[in-house]
C-alpha positions as CSV (number, residue, x, y, z in Angstrom):
1,M,-0.1,0.0,0.1
2,S,0.9,3.7,-0.4
3,D,2.4,5.6,2.4
4,L,1.6,9.0,1.5
5,I,2.8,10.7,4.9
6,G,6.2,8.8,4.8
7,I,6.8,10.0,1.1
8,C,5.6,13.2,1.5
9,G,7.9,13.8,4.7
10,Q,11.1,12.5,2.4
11,V,10.1,14.7,-0.2
12,R,9.5,18.1,2.0
13,G,13.2,17.3,3.6
14,L,14.2,17.3,0.0
15,E,12.8,20.7,-0.9
16,P,15.1,23.3,0.7
17,R,17.3,21.7,-2.1
18,L,16.0,22.8,-4.8
19,L,17.0,25.5,-7.4
20,N,16.0,29.0,-5.8
21,V,16.5,32.2,-7.2
22,N,19.6,32.6,-4.9
23,R,21.3,29.7,-6.7
24,L,20.0,30.2,-10.1
25,D,21.5,34.0,-10.0
26,R,24.6,32.7,-8.8
27,M,25.0,29.9,-11.7
28,V,24.4,32.7,-14.3
29,G,26.9,35.3,-12.5
30,A,29.8,32.5,-12.6
31,V,32.5,33.1,-14.6
32,D,32.5,30.2,-16.4
33,A,30.9,26.9,-16.5
34,E,33.2,25.3,-14.0
35,A,32.0,27.8,-11.8
36,A,28.5,27.5,-12.6
37,F,28.8,24.0,-12.0
38,S,30.0,24.1,-8.6
39,V,26.5,24.8,-7.6
40,L,25.2,21.7,-8.2
41,S,27.2,20.5,-4.9
42,E,24.5,22.5,-2.9
43,L,21.5,20.6,-4.6
44,Q,20.5,17.2,-5.3
45,Y,22.9,16.3,-7.5
46,S,26.0,16.4,-4.8
47,D,25.5,12.6,-4.3
48,Y,26.7,12.1,-7.7
49,L,29.6,14.0,-7.9
50,D,33.3,13.3,-6.5
51,Q,37.2,13.8,-7.9
52,E,36.6,12.1,-10.8
53,T,33.3,14.0,-12.1
54,E,34.1,16.5,-15.3
55,V,32.3,19.7,-15.6
56,T,31.2,18.1,-18.5
57,D,29.2,15.3,-17.0
58,F,26.1,17.9,-16.4
59,D,23.7,16.8,-18.7
60,R,24.2,13.1,-17.1
61,I,24.2,14.0,-14.1
62,I,20.7,16.1,-14.0
63,G,19.5,13.0,-15.8
64,Q,20.4,10.8,-12.9
65,G,19.0,13.0,-10.6
66,L,15.5,12.8,-12.1
67,F,15.7,8.8,-12.6
68,E,16.3,8.9,-8.8
69,T,13.8,11.1,-8.1
70,K,11.3,8.8,-10.1
71,E,12.6,5.6,-7.8
72,L,11.6,7.4,-4.7
73,L,8.1,8.7,-5.9
74,Q,7.5,4.9,-7.2
75,S,9.0,3.3,-4.1
76,G,6.4,5.4,-1.5
77,L,3.5,5.7,-4.0
78,N,3.2,1.7,-5.1
79,D,0.0,0.7,-5.9
80,H,-1.7,4.4,-5.8
81,P,-3.9,6.1,-8.6
82,G,-1.8,8.8,-9.5
83,M,1.2,7.3,-10.6
84,D,-0.6,7.4,-13.8
85,F,-0.5,11.5,-13.3
86,L,3.5,11.4,-12.9
87,W,4.8,9.0,-15.8
88,L,2.1,8.3,-18.2
89,Q,2.2,12.2,-19.9
90,S,6.1,10.6,-21.4
91,D,4.6,7.5,-22.0
92,L,2.1,9.5,-24.4
93,N,4.9,11.7,-25.8
94,N,7.2,8.8,-26.9
95,L,4.2,7.0,-28.2
96,K,3.5,10.1,-30.7
97,R,7.1,10.2,-31.1
98,A,7.2,6.7,-32.4
99,L,4.1,7.0,-34.4
100,K,4.9,9.9,-36.4
101,Q,8.5,8.0,-37.1
102,K,6.4,5.4,-38.7
103,L,3.8,7.0,-40.5
104,V,5.3,10.3,-41.2
105,E,9.1,9.3,-42.0
106,N,8.1,5.8,-43.2
107,K,10.7,4.0,-40.5
108,T,10.3,0.8,-39.8
109,S,11.7,0.6,-36.4
110,L,12.4,3.1,-33.5
111,S,15.2,5.2,-34.4
112,D,17.9,6.7,-31.6
113,F,15.9,6.4,-28.5
114,G,17.1,9.6,-27.4
115,T,16.3,13.1,-26.1
116,D,17.3,15.1,-29.3
117,E,14.8,12.6,-31.0
118,G,12.4,14.4,-28.6
119,F,11.8,10.9,-26.4
120,S,11.4,11.1,-22.7
121,K,13.1,8.6,-20.8
122,L,11.4,9.3,-17.5
123,G,8.1,6.8,-19.2
124,N,7.4,3.3,-17.9
125,L,7.6,2.1,-21.4
126,T,11.2,1.0,-22.6
127,E,12.6,1.6,-26.3
128,T,11.7,-2.4,-26.9
129,D,8.2,-1.7,-26.0
130,L,7.6,1.2,-27.9
131,N,9.0,-0.8,-30.9
132,Q,7.2,-4.0,-30.2
133,I,3.7,-1.6,-29.8
134,V,4.1,0.8,-32.2
135,F,6.1,-1.3,-34.5
136,E,5.0,-4.5,-34.6
137,K,1.4,-3.9,-33.0
138,R,2.0,-6.0,-30.2
139,P,1.4,-5.4,-26.8
140,S,3.9,-4.7,-24.4
141,G,4.7,-3.2,-20.9
142,S,2.3,-1.3,-18.8
143,I,0.3,1.1,-20.9
144,P,-3.8,1.7,-20.3
145,Y,-5.8,0.0,-23.0
146,Q,-7.5,3.2,-24.3
147,L,-3.7,4.1,-25.5
148,I,-3.3,0.6,-26.9
149,E,-6.7,1.1,-28.9
150,S,-5.1,4.7,-30.3
151,V,-2.2,3.2,-31.5
152,N,-4.0,0.3,-33.5
153,R,-6.3,3.2,-34.9
154,A,-3.2,5.4,-35.8
155,E,-2.4,3.8,-39.2
156,D,-6.1,4.1,-40.5
157,I,-6.4,7.6,-38.9
158,F,-3.3,8.9,-40.5
159,N,-3.8,7.5,-44.5
160,K,-7.8,8.7,-44.1
161,T,-6.9,12.2,-43.1
162,E,-2.5,12.7,-44.3
163,D,-2.4,14.8,-41.6
164,F,-0.6,13.8,-38.2
165,R,-2.1,16.3,-36.3
166,F,-5.2,13.9,-35.9
167,V,-3.7,11.0,-34.6
168,E,-2.6,13.3,-31.9
169,Y,-5.9,14.1,-31.0
170,D,-7.0,10.6,-31.0
171,M,-4.2,9.7,-28.8
172,D,-4.8,12.7,-26.3
173,E,-8.6,11.9,-26.2
174,A,-7.4,8.5,-25.3
175,Y,-5.1,9.3,-22.8
176,F,-7.4,11.7,-20.5
177,H,-10.4,9.3,-20.8
178,H,-8.1,6.9,-18.7
179,L,-7.2,9.9,-16.4
180,K,-10.7,10.8,-16.0
181,A,-11.5,7.2,-15.4
182,V,-8.5,7.3,-12.9
183,A,-9.3,10.7,-11.2
184,Q,-12.9,9.5,-10.6
185,E,-12.2,6.0,-9.2
186,S,-9.8,7.0,-6.9
187,G,-12.3,9.4,-5.0
188,D,-9.3,12.1,-4.8
189,D,-10.3,15.4,-5.1
190,F,-7.3,16.9,-6.6
191,L,-6.5,13.9,-9.3
192,Q,-10.3,15.6,-10.4
193,E,-9.4,18.8,-10.1
194,L,-6.1,18.2,-12.0
195,C,-7.9,16.0,-14.4
196,T,-9.4,19.2,-15.3
197,M,-7.2,21.7,-15.2
198,L,-4.6,19.8,-17.5
199,A,-7.6,18.7,-20.1
200,N,-8.4,22.7,-19.5
201,I,-4.6,23.2,-21.1
202,N,-4.6,21.0,-23.3
203,Q,-7.3,22.2,-25.1
204,V,-6.3,26.0,-25.2
205,R,-2.7,24.8,-26.9
206,T,-4.6,23.4,-29.3
207,I,-7.1,25.7,-30.3
208,A,-4.1,28.0,-30.5
209,R,-2.1,26.4,-32.4
210,S,-4.5,25.7,-34.7
211,V,-5.5,29.1,-35.3
212,L,-2.5,30.3,-35.3
213,V,-0.8,28.2,-37.4
214,N,-3.1,26.1,-39.5
215,R,-5.7,29.6,-39.5
216,E,-8.9,27.0,-39.1
217,A,-11.1,26.3,-36.2
218,V,-9.6,23.1,-34.5
219,P,-11.6,20.3,-36.0
220,P,-14.4,18.1,-33.8
221,E,-11.4,15.6,-33.6
222,G,-9.4,18.0,-31.5
223,H,-11.8,18.6,-28.7
224,L,-11.4,17.4,-25.2
225,P,-14.5,16.5,-23.0
226,Y,-13.0,16.4,-19.8
227,G,-12.1,20.3,-19.2
228,H,-14.4,23.4,-19.2
229,F,-14.4,23.8,-22.7
230,A,-17.5,23.0,-24.8
231,R,-17.8,21.1,-28.3
232,D,-20.4,23.5,-29.9
233,K,-18.0,26.7,-28.3
234,A,-14.7,25.3,-29.0
235,S,-15.5,24.3,-33.0
236,K,-16.4,28.0,-33.6
237,I,-13.2,29.7,-32.4
238,E,-11.2,30.9,-35.6
239,T,-9.1,33.7,-34.1
240,F,-6.5,33.8,-31.0
241,E,-9.1,36.6,-30.0
242,E,-12.1,34.6,-30.0
243,L,-9.6,32.0,-27.8
244,A,-8.7,34.8,-25.3
245,R,-12.6,35.6,-24.5
246,Q,-13.5,31.8,-24.1
247,A,-10.6,31.2,-21.8
248,R,-11.5,34.3,-19.8
249,M,-14.4,32.1,-18.7
250,T,-12.1,29.5,-17.2
251,E,-9.3,29.6,-14.5
252,L,-7.0,30.1,-17.6
253,G,-8.1,33.7,-18.5
254,R,-5.8,35.9,-16.4
255,I,-2.9,34.1,-18.9
256,F,-4.0,35.9,-21.8
257,D,-3.6,39.2,-19.8
258,E,0.5,39.4,-21.0
259,I,-0.6,38.8,-24.6
260,E,-0.9,42.2,-26.5
261,E,-2.6,42.1,-29.6
262,S,0.2,43.4,-31.4
263,D,2.4,40.3,-30.7
264,S,2.8,38.5,-33.7
265,D,1.7,34.8,-33.9
266,S,5.0,33.1,-32.7
267,E,5.0,35.6,-29.7
268,K,1.4,35.1,-28.7
269,L,2.0,30.9,-28.8
270,V,5.7,31.7,-26.8
271,K,4.1,33.7,-24.3
272,L,0.7,31.3,-24.3
273,E,3.1,28.5,-23.5
274,R,5.5,30.3,-20.8
275,G,1.5,31.2,-19.2
276,L,0.3,27.8,-18.9
277,D,3.5,26.4,-17.7
278,H,3.3,29.5,-15.2
279,Y,-0.3,29.0,-14.2
280,Y,0.0,25.3,-13.8
281,Q,3.4,25.6,-11.6
282,D,1.5,28.0,-9.3
283,W,-1.6,26.2,-9.0
284,L,0.5,22.8,-8.1
285,N,2.6,24.5,-5.7
286,R,-0.9,26.2,-3.8
287,E,-2.5,22.5,-3.9
288,A,0.6,21.3,-2.5
289,T,1.5,24.3,0.4
290,G,0.7,23.2,3.6
291,S,-0.4,19.2,3.0
292,I,1.0,16.2,4.5
293,D,-1.0,13.3,3.0
294,S,-1.4,14.4,-0.6
295,I,0.3,13.2,-3.9
296,A,0.2,16.8,-4.9
297,V,3.2,17.1,-2.3
298,L,5.0,14.7,-4.6
299,I,3.9,16.2,-8.3
300,N,4.7,19.1,-7.5
301,Y,7.9,18.4,-6.1
302,F,8.5,16.5,-9.5
303,E,7.6,19.2,-11.9
304,R,9.8,21.5,-9.8
305,R,12.8,18.9,-10.0
306,M,12.2,19.0,-14.0
307,R,11.6,22.5,-14.3
308,N,15.2,22.8,-12.2
309,A,16.9,20.6,-15.0
310,Q,15.4,22.5,-17.3
311,L,16.8,25.3,-16.1
312,I,20.6,24.3,-15.2
313,K,20.5,22.3,-18.2
314,F,20.3,26.3,-20.1
315,V,22.6,27.8,-17.8
316,M,25.2,25.3,-18.6
317,Y,24.9,25.0,-22.4
318,A,25.3,28.9,-22.4
319,K,28.4,29.4,-20.0
320,F,29.6,26.7,-22.4
321,H,29.1,28.6,-25.3
322,G,30.1,32.2,-24.1
323,L,26.7,33.9,-23.3
324,D,27.1,36.9,-21.5
325,T,24.9,37.3,-18.2
326,D,22.5,39.9,-19.6
327,T,21.9,37.5,-22.8
328,I,21.3,34.6,-20.6
329,Y,19.0,36.6,-18.0
330,K,16.9,38.0,-21.2
331,R,16.5,34.5,-22.8
332,L,15.3,32.9,-19.2
333,E,12.5,35.1,-19.8
334,H,11.0,32.1,-21.8
335,F,11.2,29.7,-18.9
């Protein structure tokens, strides 16, 4: 059984070693990559540092830290239904990437299961699992039946539409169908609110990309019936301004206050993505604050570790490429 109080206590003890503003400032202001790297000794990564460690090992060390965080949370959660809210997003991403290689790039097996190809190593499906599920159409690993059925429909959907977006729409529908069922069965109010929050974020992102990139309303297949956007209204949104008006009827409305009408389409998308990410992080932090036995504490911690990893990687790469402090701070505004 899950020991939420115990694992939440462990996580609370680790939170002071997360990257904070002071430590980030010291990394950005460091004279070189080696000086920036030294800040990692104050974070959770200190356990992986010794006299043999090279500055260029930072990427491997960050990855190792995330894997061990996953193992820590898994060891305490065991059969908790919230597990799927932690890892299934990575599996969904990997299934989409593998299907794109198969259907769009005409590959016959998975190629380069790495981050450069857009894959995540934090899911439960291995490279072998993905090859068997996508390219051999054989069940493998632990994956909800809704996603297996979606993978099996993918080729027909792509052949019919000649547009990979519709494969992604179907997979998103299957993903949220599963999460909604998990949340309802658990009886956990937080998980039910989290499912709705994630569905709303996904829907706003999908509509924004449709109207700004494809210059059309999102197709009916792109509607998610698990959030606050009704199908008849979502399918009628044809401009970014209409999306902003509809979004202001949900909790995501204030994100659009930071986006100017004069912004280019690409600027609007960048600001929207940043706003959605910040809103989600703030919401998770509020849900976790003060709790001693909620999976919100664990999901919030893992999301913060992920964000820390992104920031640290960016600063380290920036230092290796000789970017000055002002430039680094300017680019950090996009995080």
